[in-house]
DRENSEVEX-225973 format. One record per atom (N, C-alpha, C): residue in three letters; atom name; z, x, y. Coordinates in nm, 4 decimals. Layout:
<pts>
res | atom | Z | X | Y
ALA | CA | Z | X | Y;
...
</pts>
This chain:
<pts>
res | atom | Z | X | Y
MET | N | 4.4368 | 9.0961 | -6.6728;
MET | CA | 4.4687 | 9.1923 | -6.5761;
MET | C | 4.5296 | 9.1184 | -6.4519;
ALA | N | 4.6449 | 9.1656 | -6.4188;
ALA | CA | 4.7164 | 9.1088 | -6.3045;
ALA | C | 4.6724 | 9.1656 | -6.1700;
GLY | N | 4.6579 | 9.0828 | -6.0684;
GLY | CA | 4.6258 | 9.1295 | -5.9331;
GLY | C | 4.7415 | 9.1232 | -5.8414;
LYS | N | 4.7220 | 9.1778 | -5.7279;
LYS | CA | 4.8213 | 9.1757 | -5.6285;
LYS | C | 4.8455 | 9.0381 | -5.5714;
LEU | N | 4.9694 | 9.0080 | -5.5400;
LEU | CA | 5.0107 | 8.8810 | -5.4878;
LEU | C | 5.0252 | 8.8869 | -5.3340;
ASN | N | 5.0099 | 8.7762 | -5.2673;
ASN | CA | 5.0230 | 8.7731 | -5.1164;
ASN | C | 5.1699 | 8.7560 | -5.0904;
GLU | N | 5.2347 | 8.8504 | -5.0308;
GLU | CA | 5.3752 | 8.8476 | -5.0004;
GLU | C | 5.4148 | 8.7355 | -4.9038;
ALA | N | 5.3349 | 8.7182 | -4.7980;
ALA | CA | 5.3694 | 8.6178 | -4.6990;
ALA | C | 5.3638 | 8.4738 | -4.7593;
ALA | N | 5.2621 | 8.4516 | -4.8440;
ALA | CA | 5.2470 | 8.3246 | -4.9095;
ALA | C | 5.3672 | 8.2897 | -4.9917;
PHE | N | 5.4117 | 8.3870 | -5.0700;
PHE | CA | 5.5252 | 8.3698 | -5.1597;
PHE | C | 5.6524 | 8.3481 | -5.0724;
GLY | N | 5.6600 | 8.4234 | -4.9626;
GLY | CA | 5.7715 | 8.4062 | -4.8665;
GLY | C | 5.7787 | 8.2679 | -4.8137;
TYR | N | 5.6676 | 8.2113 | -4.7736;
TYR | CA | 5.6639 | 8.0686 | -4.7207;
TYR | C | 5.6935 | 7.9672 | -4.8326;
ALA | N | 5.6445 | 7.9929 | -4.9501;
ALA | CA | 5.6836 | 7.9039 | -5.0627;
ALA | C | 5.8341 | 7.9049 | -5.0949;
GLY | N | 5.8850 | 8.0275 | -5.0957;
GLY | CA | 6.0331 | 8.0386 | -5.1172;
GLY | C | 6.1120 | 7.9822 | -5.0107;
ALA | N | 6.0668 | 7.9831 | -4.8831;
ALA | CA | 6.1394 | 7.9280 | -4.7781;
ALA | C | 6.1302 | 7.7789 | -4.7883;
SER | N | 6.0163 | 7.7276 | -4.8198;
SER | CA | 5.9974 | 7.5827 | -4.8333;
SER | C | 6.0846 | 7.5275 | -4.9456;
VAL | N | 6.0850 | 7.5862 | -5.0585;
VAL | CA | 6.1674 | 7.5362 | -5.1663;
VAL | C | 6.3145 | 7.5415 | -5.1375;
SER | N | 6.3587 | 7.6478 | -5.0731;
SER | CA | 6.4906 | 7.6657 | -5.0369;
SER | C | 6.5447 | 7.5637 | -4.9399;
ALA | N | 6.4559 | 7.5394 | -4.8349;
ALA | CA | 6.4923 | 7.4363 | -4.7332;
ALA | C | 6.4992 | 7.2952 | -4.7955;
LEU | N | 6.3998 | 7.2636 | -4.8794;
LEU | CA | 6.3977 | 7.1314 | -4.9415;
LEU | C | 6.5199 | 7.1193 | -5.0355;
GLY | N | 6.5584 | 7.2204 | -5.1034;
GLY | CA | 6.6775 | 7.2182 | -5.1887;
GLY | C | 6.8026 | 7.1884 | -5.1087;
MET | N | 6.8113 | 7.2483 | -4.9930;
MET | CA | 6.9269 | 7.2374 | -4.9129;
MET | C | 6.9282 | 7.0885 | -4.8504;
LEU | N | 6.8146 | 7.0356 | -4.8160;
LEU | CA | 6.8033 | 6.8997 | -4.7649;
LEU | C | 6.8471 | 6.8066 | -4.8771;
LEU | N | 6.7985 | 6.8249 | -5.0007;
LEU | CA | 6.8364 | 6.7374 | -5.1121;
LEU | C | 6.9861 | 6.7458 | -5.1312;
LEU | N | 7.0403 | 6.8629 | -5.1297;
LEU | CA | 7.1853 | 6.8826 | -5.1518;
LEU | C | 7.2624 | 6.8098 | -5.0416;
GLY | N | 7.2156 | 6.8162 | -4.9111;
GLY | CA | 7.2840 | 6.7492 | -4.8108;
GLY | C | 7.2792 | 6.5987 | -4.8233;
LEU | N | 7.1647 | 6.5448 | -4.8584;
LEU | CA | 7.1491 | 6.4011 | -4.8763;
LEU | C | 7.2313 | 6.3494 | -4.9924;
LEU | N | 7.2282 | 6.4212 | -5.1033;
LEU | CA | 7.3157 | 6.3846 | -5.2168;
LEU | C | 7.4637 | 6.3949 | -5.1829;
GLY | N | 7.4993 | 6.4957 | -5.1069;
GLY | CA | 7.6366 | 6.5137 | -5.0657;
GLY | C | 7.6895 | 6.3987 | -4.9818;
ASN | N | 7.5995 | 6.3463 | -4.8951;
ASN | CA | 7.6348 | 6.2359 | -4.8099;
ASN | C | 7.6439 | 6.1036 | -4.8882;
LEU | N | 7.5784 | 6.0998 | -4.9989;
LEU | CA | 7.5888 | 5.9793 | -5.0936;
LEU | C | 7.7152 | 5.9962 | -5.1885;
GLY | N | 7.7815 | 6.1002 | -5.1742;
GLY | CA | 7.8996 | 6.1201 | -5.2655;
GLY | C | 7.8690 | 6.1795 | -5.3998;
LEU | N | 7.7444 | 6.2238 | -5.4190;
LEU | CA | 7.7030 | 6.2864 | -5.5506;
LEU | C | 7.7020 | 6.4368 | -5.5403;
TYR | N | 7.7239 | 6.4999 | -5.6534;
TYR | CA | 7.7177 | 6.6398 | -5.6674;
TYR | C | 7.8112 | 6.7165 | -5.5733;
SER | N | 7.9301 | 6.6646 | -5.5577;
SER | CA | 8.0271 | 6.7173 | -5.4651;
SER | C | 8.0715 | 6.8586 | -5.4891;
SER | N | 8.0722 | 6.8993 | -5.6223;
SER | CA | 8.1041 | 7.0423 | -5.6470;
SER | C | 8.0008 | 7.1381 | -5.6009;
GLY | N | 7.8740 | 7.1007 | -5.6097;
GLY | CA | 7.7672 | 7.1802 | -5.5594;
GLY | C | 7.7689 | 7.1819 | -5.4007;
VAL | N | 7.8046 | 7.0735 | -5.3404;
VAL | CA | 7.8047 | 7.0663 | -5.1967;
VAL | C | 7.9204 | 7.1554 | -5.1504;
ARG | N | 8.0311 | 7.1504 | -5.2165;
ARG | CA | 8.1458 | 7.2322 | -5.1786;
ARG | C | 8.1149 | 7.3827 | -5.1930;
MET | N | 8.0428 | 7.4174 | -5.3027;
MET | CA | 8.0004 | 7.5577 | -5.3175;
MET | C | 7.9036 | 7.6029 | -5.2013;
MET | N | 7.8136 | 7.5213 | -5.1710;
MET | CA | 7.7167 | 7.5529 | -5.0594;
MET | C | 7.7935 | 7.5656 | -4.9293;
MET | N | 7.8927 | 7.4813 | -4.9029;
MET | CA | 7.9692 | 7.4879 | -4.7796;
MET | C | 8.0534 | 7.6182 | -4.7735;
ASP | N | 8.0963 | 7.6670 | -4.8946;
ASP | CA | 8.1780 | 7.7938 | -4.8976;
ASP | C | 8.0895 | 7.9097 | -4.8823;
ARG | N | 7.9662 | 7.9085 | -4.9282;
ARG | CA | 7.8782 | 8.0264 | -4.9291;
ARG | C | 7.7809 | 8.0360 | -4.8149;
HIS | N | 7.7497 | 7.9216 | -4.7520;
HIS | CA | 7.6542 | 7.9246 | -4.6477;
HIS | C | 7.7271 | 7.9006 | -4.5100;
MET | N | 7.6986 | 7.9890 | -4.4156;
MET | CA | 7.7738 | 7.9887 | -4.2842;
MET | C | 7.7454 | 7.8604 | -4.2059;
PHE | N | 7.6289 | 7.8063 | -4.2161;
PHE | CA | 7.5923 | 7.6908 | -4.1228;
PHE | C | 7.5825 | 7.5618 | -4.1968;
PHE | N | 7.5957 | 7.5471 | -4.3264;
PHE | CA | 7.5784 | 7.4183 | -4.3955;
PHE | C | 7.7013 | 7.3413 | -4.3856;
SER | N | 7.6802 | 7.2064 | -4.3516;
SER | CA | 7.7839 | 7.1078 | -4.3649;
SER | C | 7.7117 | 6.9746 | -4.3828;
LEU | N | 7.7864 | 6.8666 | -4.3999;
LEU | CA | 7.7259 | 6.7372 | -4.4397;
LEU | C | 7.6876 | 6.6545 | -4.3084;
SER | N | 7.7065 | 6.7077 | -4.1923;
SER | CA | 7.6588 | 6.6395 | -4.0710;
SER | C | 7.5136 | 6.6637 | -4.0597;
PRO | N | 7.4360 | 6.5775 | -3.9880;
PRO | CA | 7.2976 | 6.6035 | -3.9752;
PRO | C | 7.2655 | 6.7426 | -3.9157;
LEU | N | 7.3381 | 6.7840 | -3.8151;
LEU | CA | 7.3143 | 6.9184 | -3.7571;
LEU | C | 7.3464 | 7.0276 | -3.8617;
GLY | N | 7.4522 | 7.0094 | -3.9446;
GLY | CA | 7.4884 | 7.1004 | -4.0479;
GLY | C | 7.3840 | 7.1077 | -4.1537;
ILE | N | 7.3229 | 7.0006 | -4.1938;
ILE | CA | 7.2107 | 7.0037 | -4.2900;
ILE | C | 7.0940 | 7.0755 | -4.2343;
ILE | N | 7.0563 | 7.0513 | -4.1119;
ILE | CA | 6.9368 | 7.1182 | -4.0513;
ILE | C | 6.9648 | 7.2689 | -4.0398;
THR | N | 7.0800 | 7.3088 | -3.9939;
THR | CA | 7.1035 | 7.4470 | -3.9805;
THR | C | 7.1151 | 7.5157 | -4.1140;
GLY | N | 7.1655 | 7.4413 | -4.2143;
GLY | CA | 7.1656 | 7.4955 | -4.3501;
GLY | C | 7.0338 | 7.5148 | -4.4129;
MET | N | 6.9421 | 7.4177 | -4.3715;
MET | CA | 6.7998 | 7.4305 | -4.4171;
MET | C | 6.7382 | 7.5568 | -4.3578;
ILE | N | 6.7655 | 7.5790 | -4.2184;
ILE | CA | 6.6998 | 7.6963 | -4.1587;
ILE | C | 6.7587 | 7.8202 | -4.2254;
GLU | N | 6.8896 | 7.8277 | -4.2476;
GLU | CA | 6.9466 | 7.9455 | -4.3123;
GLU | C | 6.8943 | 7.9690 | -4.4451;
ALA | N | 6.8771 | 7.8624 | -4.5330;
ALA | CA | 6.8267 | 7.8753 | -4.6586;
ALA | C | 6.6781 | 7.9193 | -4.6545;
ALA | N | 6.5976 | 7.8726 | -4.5607;
ALA | CA | 6.4622 | 7.9009 | -4.5483;
ALA | C | 6.4456 | 8.0568 | -4.5111;
VAL | N | 6.5291 | 8.1060 | -4.4287;
VAL | CA | 6.5209 | 8.2446 | -4.3891;
VAL | C | 6.5632 | 8.3296 | -4.5066;
ILE | N | 6.6673 | 8.2988 | -4.5822;
ILE | CA | 6.7081 | 8.3818 | -4.7003;
ILE | C | 6.6006 | 8.3641 | -4.8093;
GLY | N | 6.5467 | 8.2407 | -4.8279;
GLY | CA | 6.4443 | 8.2231 | -4.9313;
GLY | C | 6.3167 | 8.3074 | -4.8933;
TYR | N | 6.2806 | 8.3114 | -4.7721;
TYR | CA | 6.1640 | 8.3856 | -4.7322;
TYR | C | 6.1811 | 8.5388 | -4.7590;
VAL | N | 6.3000 | 8.5915 | -4.7108;
VAL | CA | 6.3233 | 8.7278 | -4.7293;
VAL | C | 6.3264 | 8.7736 | -4.8749;
PHE | N | 6.3983 | 8.6918 | -4.9608;
PHE | CA | 6.4036 | 8.7299 | -5.1059;
PHE | C | 6.2743 | 8.7147 | -5.1765;
SER | N | 6.1977 | 8.6100 | -5.1435;
SER | CA | 6.0630 | 8.5922 | -5.2077;
SER | C | 5.9716 | 8.7012 | -5.1664;
TYR | N | 5.9684 | 8.7330 | -5.0340;
TYR | CA | 5.8806 | 8.8357 | -4.9885;
TYR | C | 5.9139 | 8.9727 | -5.0468;
ALA | N | 6.0464 | 9.0028 | -5.0577;
ALA | CA | 6.0898 | 9.1266 | -5.1125;
ALA | C | 6.0530 | 9.1410 | -5.2641;
PHE | N | 6.0669 | 9.0223 | -5.3374;
PHE | CA | 6.0380 | 9.0177 | -5.4759;
PHE | C | 5.8956 | 9.0503 | -5.4986;
VAL | N | 5.8051 | 8.9827 | -5.4286;
VAL | CA | 5.6561 | 9.0020 | -5.4458;
VAL | C | 5.6216 | 9.1402 | -5.3955;
LEU | N | 5.6826 | 9.1936 | -5.2960;
LEU | CA | 5.6535 | 9.3279 | -5.2516;
LEU | C | 5.6867 | 9.4331 | -5.3610;
LEU | N | 5.7936 | 9.4138 | -5.4215;
LEU | CA | 5.8364 | 9.4964 | -5.5350;
LEU | C | 5.7380 | 9.4830 | -5.6532;
TYR | N | 5.7074 | 9.3578 | -5.6826;
TYR | CA | 5.6128 | 9.3152 | -5.7897;
TYR | C | 5.4766 | 9.3952 | -5.7687;
ASN | N | 5.4265 | 9.3882 | -5.6461;
ASN | CA | 5.3019 | 9.4582 | -5.6155;
ASN | C | 5.3077 | 9.6084 | -5.6339;
LYS | N | 5.4316 | 9.6600 | -5.6125;
LYS | CA | 5.4423 | 9.8059 | -5.6351;
LYS | C | 5.4294 | 9.8489 | -5.7825;
PHE | N | 5.4635 | 9.7553 | -5.8702;
PHE | CA | 5.4535 | 9.7772 | -6.0137;
PHE | C | 5.3131 | 9.7478 | -6.0707;
VAL | N | 5.2317 | 9.6722 | -5.9956;
VAL | CA | 5.0999 | 9.6363 | -6.0467;
VAL | C | 5.0069 | 9.7563 | -6.0385;
</pts>
């Protein structure tokens, strides 16, 4: 039997994973690795770039988006339980 999930906890988890992913992408991009993924993120995210400030703002943007989508996903899941 499935129980209800905590929306806020999943939101924080989604935000953390998203921000860490953006940090990893920024670090790899500065090392010259995974340039196609970096180019895609720079095209699709308003604040992401390979500068230190661009990586931090990209992490913040990813965290906000990750929180919203994770929260909404669990909110919808709980409606079906």
